[in-house]
C-alpha positions in Angstrom: 0.0 0.0 0.0 1.6 3.3 -1.0 2.3 6.1 1.5 0.1 9.1 0.8 1.0 12.7 1.3 -1.6 15.5 1.3 -0.3 18.4 -0.7 -2.0 21.8 -0.5 -3.2 23.0 -3.9 -0.8 26.0 -3.8 2.2 23.7 -3.4 1.1 21.1 -6.0 2.7 22.8 -9.1 6.2 22.6 -7.4 5.8 18.9 -6.9 4.1 18.0 -10.1 7.3 16.8 -11.9 7.9 14.3 -9.0 4.6 12.4 -9.3 6.0 9.6 -11.5 9.3 9.0 -9.6 7.5 9.2 -6.3 4.9 6.7 -7.4 7.7 4.3 -8.3 9.1 4.8 -4.7 5.7 4.0 -3.2 4.6 7.5 -2.5 1.3 9.1 -3.8 0.6 12.9 -3.7 -3.0 14.0 -3.1 -3.6 17.7 -4.0 -6.5 19.0 -2.1 -7.4 22.1 -0.1 -6.3 21.8 3.5 -9.7 23.3 4.5 -11.3 20.2 2.8 -9.0 17.8 4.6 -11.4 17.0 7.5 -12.5 13.4 7.4 -9.8 12.4 4.8 -6.8 12.3 7.2 -5.6 9.7 9.6 -2.7 7.3 10.2 -4.2 4.8 7.7 -4.6 7.4 4.9 -1.8 10.0 5.0 1.6 10.1 6.6 2.3 13.8 6.2 1.0 17.1 4.7 2.9 19.5 2.6 1.7 23.2 2.7 3.0 26.4 1.1 5.8 28.1 3.1 4.8 31.6 2.0 1.5 33.4 2.1 -1.3 31.3 3.5 1.1 28.8 5.1 0.0 29.5 8.7 -3.6 29.1 7.7 -2.9 25.9 5.9 -1.1 24.5 8.9 -4.0 25.4 11.2 -6.5 23.7 8.8 -4.4 20.5 8.7 -4.0 20.5 12.5 -7.8 20.9 13.0 -8.4 17.9 10.7 -5.7 15.7 12.3 -3.6 17.1 15.2 -1.0 14.3 15.0 -0.3 14.6 11.2 3.3 15.9 10.6 3.2 19.1 8.4 6.0 20.1 6.1 6.3 23.7 4.7 7.5 23.9 1.1 9.5 27.0 0.2 10.6 28.2 -3.2 14.0 29.9 -3.7 14.8 30.1 0.0 17.9 29.3 1.9 17.6 26.1 3.9 18.4 27.7 7.3 15.9 30.5 6.7 13.3 28.0 5.5 13.7 25.9 8.6 13.2 29.0 10.8 10.2 30.2 8.8 8.6 26.8 8.8 8.9 26.6 12.6 7.3 30.1 12.8 4.4 28.8 10.7 3.9 25.9 13.1 5.2 23.2 10.7 7.2 20.2 11.8 9.8 20.6 9.0 10.7 22.4 5.8 11.7 21.6 2.2 13.1 24.0 -0.4 12.1 23.7 -4.1 13.4 22.6 -6.5 13.3 19.3 -4.5 14.1 15.8 -5.6 12.1 12.6 -5.0 14.7 11.3 -2.5 14.2 14.4 -0.3 10.4 13.9 -0.3 10.7 10.1 0.5 13.1 11.0 3.3 10.7 13.6 4.7 8.0 11.0 4.4 9.9 8.4 6.5 10.8 11.1 9.1 7.2 12.1 9.3 6.1 8.5 10.0 8.6 8.2 12.9 7.5 11.6 14.2 3.9 10.6 14.2 4.6 7.4 16.0 6.6 9.2 18.6 4.0 11.9 19.1 1.2 9.2 19.5 3.3 7.4 22.1 3.9 10.6 24.0 0.2 11.6 24.0 -0.8 8.1 25.1 1.7 8.2 27.9 0.4 11.6 29.0 -3.2 10.2 29.0 -2.1 7.3 31.2 -0.2 9.6 33.5 -3.2 12.0 33.9 -5.5 9.1 34.6 -3.2 7.7 37.2 -2.7 11.1 38.9 -6.4 11.8 39.2 -7.2 12.0 43.0 -8.5 8.9 44.6 -11.9 10.4 45.1 -12.3 10.2 41.3 -14.6 7.2 41.6 -15.1 4.2 39.4 -18.5 4.6 37.6 -19.8 1.2 38.7 -19.1 2.1 42.3 -20.8 5.5 41.9 -23.8 3.9 40.3 -24.3 1.9 43.5 -23.4 4.7 45.8 -25.6 7.5 44.3 -29.0 5.9 45.0 -27.9 4.9 48.5 -26.7 8.4 49.3 -30.0 9.9 48.1 -31.9 7.4 50.3 -29.8 8.4 53.3 -30.4 12.1 52.5 -34.2 11.4 52.5 -34.1 9.3 55.7 -31.8 11.5 57.8 -32.8 14.9 56.4 -29.5 16.2 55.2 -28.9 17.9 51.8 -27.3 16.3 48.8 -26.5 17.6 45.3 -25.6 16.2 41.9 -23.8 18.0 39.1 -23.5 16.8 35.5 -20.5 18.3 33.7 -19.9 18.0 29.9 -17.2 19.2 27.5 -18.8 21.8 25.2 -18.9 21.1 21.4 -17.5 17.7 22.2 -17.8 16.3 18.6 -15.8 19.2 17.3 -13.2 19.1 20.0 -12.9 15.3 19.7 -12.4 15.5 15.9 -9.7 18.2 16.4 -7.8 16.3 19.1 -8.0 12.8 17.7 -8.5 9.7 19.9 -5.3 10.0 22.0 -5.8 13.7 22.6 -9.4 13.1 23.5 -8.4 10.5 26.1 -5.9 12.9 27.6 -8.5 15.7 27.7 -11.1 13.6 29.4 -8.5 12.3 32.0 -7.5 15.9 32.7 -11.1 17.1 33.1 -11.7 14.3 35.5 -8.6 15.2 37.5 -9.6 18.8 37.7 -13.1 17.8 38.8 -11.8 15.6 41.5 -9.3 18.2 42.7 -12.1 20.9 42.8 -14.3 19.0 45.3 -14.0 17.9 49.0 -12.7 14.6 50.2 -16.3 13.4 50.9 -17.4 14.3 47.3 -17.1 11.9 44.4 -16.6 12.4 40.7 -16.7 9.9 37.9 -17.2 9.6 34.1 -20.9 9.2 33.4 -21.9 8.8 29.8 -20.2 10.0 26.6 -18.5 13.3 27.3 -20.4 13.8 30.6 -19.1 13.5 34.2 -21.2 13.2 37.4 -20.2 14.7 40.7 -21.9 13.6 44.0 -21.8 16.2 46.8 -23.4 15.0 50.0 -24.2 17.5 52.8 -24.2 20.3 50.1 -27.2 22.4 49.1 -27.8 23.3 45.5 -26.5 26.8 46.0 -23.1 25.6 47.2 -22.9 23.0 44.5 -23.6 25.6 41.9 -20.7 27.7 43.1 -18.4 24.6 42.9 -19.6 24.0 39.3 -19.0 27.6 38.3 -15.4 27.5 39.8 -14.8 24.3 37.8 -16.0 26.0 34.5 -13.6 28.8 35.2 -10.7 26.4 35.8 -11.3 24.6 32.6 -11.6 27.9 30.7 -8.2 29.0 32.1 -6.7 25.6 31.4 -7.9 25.6 27.8 -7.0 29.3 27.0 -6.2 29.5 23.3 -7.6 26.1 22.6 -11.3 26.9 22.9 -12.0 24.1 25.4 -14.8 24.8 27.9 -17.3 22.8 29.9 -20.9 23.3 31.0 -22.7 22.0 34.1 -26.2 21.4 35.4 -26.7 21.2 39.1 -29.6 19.7 41.1 -30.0 19.4 44.8 -32.2 18.1 47.5 -32.4 20.1 50.8 -33.3 17.1 53.0 -37.0 17.8 53.2 -39.7 15.9 51.4 -39.2 13.1 48.9 -36.5 12.7 46.3 -35.1 10.0 44.0 -31.7 9.5 42.4 -33.4 9.4 39.0 -35.2 12.6 39.6 -32.0 14.4 40.7 -30.1 13.3 37.6 -32.9 14.2 35.3 -33.1 17.7 36.7 -29.4 18.1 36.5 -29.4 16.9 32.9 -32.1 19.4 32.0 -30.1 22.2 33.5 -27.0 21.0 31.6 -29.0 21.2 28.4 -30.0 24.8 29.1 -26.4 25.7 29.9 -25.2 24.4 26.6 -28.1 26.0 24.7 -27.1 29.3 26.2 -23.7 29.1 24.7 -21.8 26.8 27.1 -19.0 27.7 29.5 -21.4 28.1 32.3 -23.2 26.3 35.2 -27.0 26.4 35.5 -29.2 25.4 38.5 -32.0 22.9 38.0 -35.6 24.0 38.0 -37.4 23.3 41.3 -39.1 19.9 41.3 -42.7 20.0 40.4 -45.0 19.7 43.3 -48.1 17.6 42.9 -51.3 19.0 44.5 -53.1 16.5 46.7 -56.9 16.7 46.7 -58.7 15.2 49.7 -62.3 14.3 49.2 -64.8 14.0 52.1 
């Protein structure tokens, strides 16, 4: 199976004479717009991208990174000294630079280096994800444990009359963020969010992954107002952590003050509705749940 290199349309004419010798060396060039690269990139499809080193180079690098964050990017310059090209390529955010006219051997060599770079980057990202998961505080609970604990804690709250709150937290625009980061980057992000969640609550509170991009936080002996402040602080911490990356979270908070009846399912449902409102309002915020509906009791006779 040939190695494939994405070539930005602006750079394609400089490489056109190399198509035949590169094909003989097992390398195919795909000339497309970097902006149209989304969905066409990945370790099984392309090993590198070549973008113009001059005008539009930085924009092309960003477009490729958005489509596949791990794909090595090479900036191609025309009539430029190699040292200057290397410095300018780094300034554009590229992983390397080539100077035209360029021969097939240089492209094949860059291709092999790109493959090694991608493998090394993937290993580093995976190691970071494992480290972040391992470093999450111990009160980042296992989901199965939390599923058993949550209903019991709500029952205790109802029986002994103390407050309990639940927060559902989710990464905003998750599909877009996940596509931009790739699987390893997504795993690292989720591990980091869980770590920040667990570090933002008390020792008696518990946090765990819930479903998809959502996390659940159980806060016994905490009224909804206090839990809402915790959730808002968390949103601020994620915003600061993701400065420049556009990564934010939203939260929905529901609480039971210890009086009357309550169920685990009811708390989670109200928190989920509040989370939906927070996301619909633009995200990067925490919203309180609506008060539970009270059923009127009619006594006859």
